C-alpha positions as CSV (number, residue, x, y, z in Angstrom):
1,X,-14.9,-22.7,-5.4
2,X,-15.7,-18.9,-5.5
3,X,-13.6,-18.3,-2.4
4,X,-10.6,-20.3,-3.8
5,X,-10.8,-18.4,-7.1
6,X,-11.1,-15.0,-5.3
7,X,-8.2,-15.9,-3.2
8,X,-6.0,-16.7,-6.2
9,X,-7.0,-13.4,-7.8
10,X,-6.2,-11.5,-4.6
11,X,-2.8,-13.2,-4.4
12,X,-1.9,-12.4,-8.0
13,X,-2.9,-8.8,-7.6
14,X,-0.9,-8.5,-4.4
15,X,2.1,-10.1,-6.1
16,X,1.8,-7.7,-9.0
17,X,1.6,-4.7,-6.6
18,X,4.7,-5.8,-4.7
19,X,6.7,-6.3,-8.0
20,X,5.6,-2.9,-9.2
21,X,6.6,-1.2,-6.0
22,X,10.0,-2.8,-6.1
23,X,10.8,-2.7,-9.8
24,X,8.4,-0.2,-11.3
25,X,7.4,-2.9,-13.8
26,X,4.3,-5.1,-14.1
27,X,5.3,-8.5,-15.5
28,X,3.4,-9.4,-18.7
29,X,3.4,-13.1,-17.6
30,X,1.4,-12.2,-14.4
31,X,-1.0,-10.0,-16.4
32,X,-1.6,-12.8,-18.9
33,X,-2.2,-15.3,-16.0
34,X,-4.8,-13.0,-14.4
35,X,-6.5,-12.6,-17.8
36,X,-6.5,-16.3,-18.7
37,X,-7.7,-17.3,-15.3
38,X,-10.4,-14.7,-15.5
39,X,-11.6,-16.0,-18.9
40,X,-11.5,-19.6,-17.6
41,X,-13.4,-19.2,-14.3
42,X,-15.2,-15.9,-14.3
43,X,-18.2,-17.0,-16.5
44,X,-18.7,-20.0,-14.2
45,X,-18.2,-18.4,-10.7
46,X,-18.8,-14.7,-11.0
47,X,-21.8,-14.7,-13.4
48,X,-19.9,-12.6,-16.0
49,X,-20.8,-13.6,-19.5
50,X,-18.2,-14.2,-22.2
51,X,-19.4,-11.1,-24.0
52,X,-19.3,-9.0,-20.9
53,X,-15.8,-10.2,-20.1
54,X,-14.4,-9.5,-23.5
55,X,-16.3,-6.2,-23.9
56,X,-15.0,-5.0,-20.5
57,X,-11.4,-6.0,-21.5
58,X,-11.6,-4.0,-24.7
59,X,-13.4,-1.0,-23.1
60,X,-10.9,-0.8,-20.2
61,X,-7.8,-1.2,-22.4
62,X,-9.1,1.4,-25.0
63,X,-10.1,3.9,-22.3
64,X,-6.9,3.7,-20.4
65,X,-4.8,3.7,-23.6
66,X,-6.6,7.0,-24.6
67,X,-6.2,8.5,-21.1
68,X,-2.5,7.5,-21.2
69,X,-1.9,9.0,-24.6
70,X,-3.7,12.2,-23.6
71,X,-1.8,12.6,-20.3
72,X,1.5,11.8,-22.2
73,X,0.6,14.6,-24.7
74,X,-0.2,17.1,-21.9
75,X,2.7,16.2,-19.6
76,X,5.3,15.5,-22.2
77,X,6.3,12.2,-20.6
78,X,4.7,8.7,-20.5
79,X,2.1,8.5,-17.8
80,X,1.2,4.8,-18.1
81,X,3.4,1.8,-18.9
82,X,2.4,-1.1,-21.0
83,X,2.1,-3.3,-17.9
84,X,-0.5,-0.9,-16.4
85,X,-2.6,-1.2,-19.6
86,X,-2.3,-5.0,-19.7
87,X,-3.3,-5.2,-16.0
88,X,-6.4,-3.1,-16.6
89,X,-7.3,-5.3,-19.6
90,X,-6.6,-8.5,-17.5
91,X,-9.1,-7.3,-15.0
92,X,-11.9,-7.2,-17.6
93,X,-13.0,-10.8,-17.4
94,X,-13.2,-10.6,-13.6
95,X,-15.2,-7.4,-13.6
96,X,-17.4,-7.6,-16.7
97,X,-19.2,-4.5,-18.0
98,X,-21.0,-4.0,-14.7
99,X,-17.6,-3.7,-12.9
100,X,-16.2,-1.0,-15.1
101,X,-17.9,2.0,-13.4
102,X,-17.0,1.0,-9.8
103,X,-13.4,0.2,-11.0
104,X,-13.1,3.7,-12.5
105,X,-14.4,5.2,-9.4
106,X,-12.0,3.2,-7.2
107,X,-9.0,4.1,-9.5
108,X,-9.9,7.8,-9.3
109,X,-10.3,7.8,-5.5
110,X,-7.2,5.7,-4.8
111,X,-5.2,7.6,-7.3
112,X,-6.0,11.0,-5.7
113,X,-5.2,9.6,-2.3
114,X,-1.9,8.1,-3.5
115,X,-1.0,11.4,-5.2
116,X,-1.7,13.4,-2.1
117,X,0.3,11.0,0.0
118,X,3.3,11.0,-2.4
119,X,3.4,14.8,-2.7
120,X,3.6,15.1,1.0
121,X,6.2,12.3,1.4
122,X,9.5,13.9,2.3
123,X,11.4,10.8,1.2
124,X,10.2,11.0,-2.4
125,X,12.7,12.3,-4.9
126,X,11.4,15.0,-7.2
127,X,10.5,13.6,-10.7
128,X,10.4,10.0,-9.4
129,X,7.6,8.1,-11.2
130,X,4.6,6.8,-9.2
131,X,4.0,3.1,-9.3
132,X,0.4,2.9,-10.6
133,X,0.1,-0.9,-10.5
134,X,-0.9,-1.1,-6.8
135,X,-3.6,1.4,-7.4
136,X,-5.0,-0.5,-10.3
137,X,-4.7,-3.8,-8.5
138,X,-6.5,-2.4,-5.4
139,X,-9.2,-0.8,-7.5
140,X,-9.7,-4.0,-9.4
141,X,-10.0,-6.0,-6.2
142,X,-12.4,-3.5,-4.6
143,X,-14.6,-3.4,-7.8
144,X,-14.5,-7.3,-8.0
145,X,-15.6,-7.6,-4.4
146,X,-18.1,-4.7,-4.1
147,X,-19.6,-4.0,-7.5
148,X,-22.9,-5.3,-6.3
149,X,-22.9,-2.8,-3.4
150,X,-22.0,0.0,-5.9
151,X,-25.0,-0.9,-8.0
152,X,-27.3,-1.1,-5.0
153,X,-26.3,2.4,-4.0
154,X,-26.9,3.7,-7.5
155,X,-30.3,2.0,-7.6
156,X,-31.3,3.5,-4.2
157,X,-30.2,7.0,-5.4
158,X,-32.4,6.6,-8.5
159,X,-35.5,5.8,-6.6
């Protein structure tokens, strides 16, 4: 069952990435599906408690909303769309509180890599917005799959 659930999550995240790359939009229906599926199955298959799932959802949404508002204030234009915020919140039940730090690390690393690639891309038009959904989806997938490895590395560094 865990493999089937993980495959469905991977498919939905890949679908959202493709839609965002083509349309620069993340459909709310897909975000809602990821969230509801996570609430339904994560406590049974990923050992994420209901409290951890809902707390991670709230924490991720609030932190990305604050970062989006700050970057909008500094840049003078919107930095995150509502679909991005809802995708981050939808990943909460899948990641739990333990998945938040590896998710943030993956978002930062993938975001810097995407930014460097986009800036050096000669086909990119100046001022064209970056699709951030694929970064969020990939970071969510990596954090979902490898958060145990992240915490093992942190534990080994602490000893």
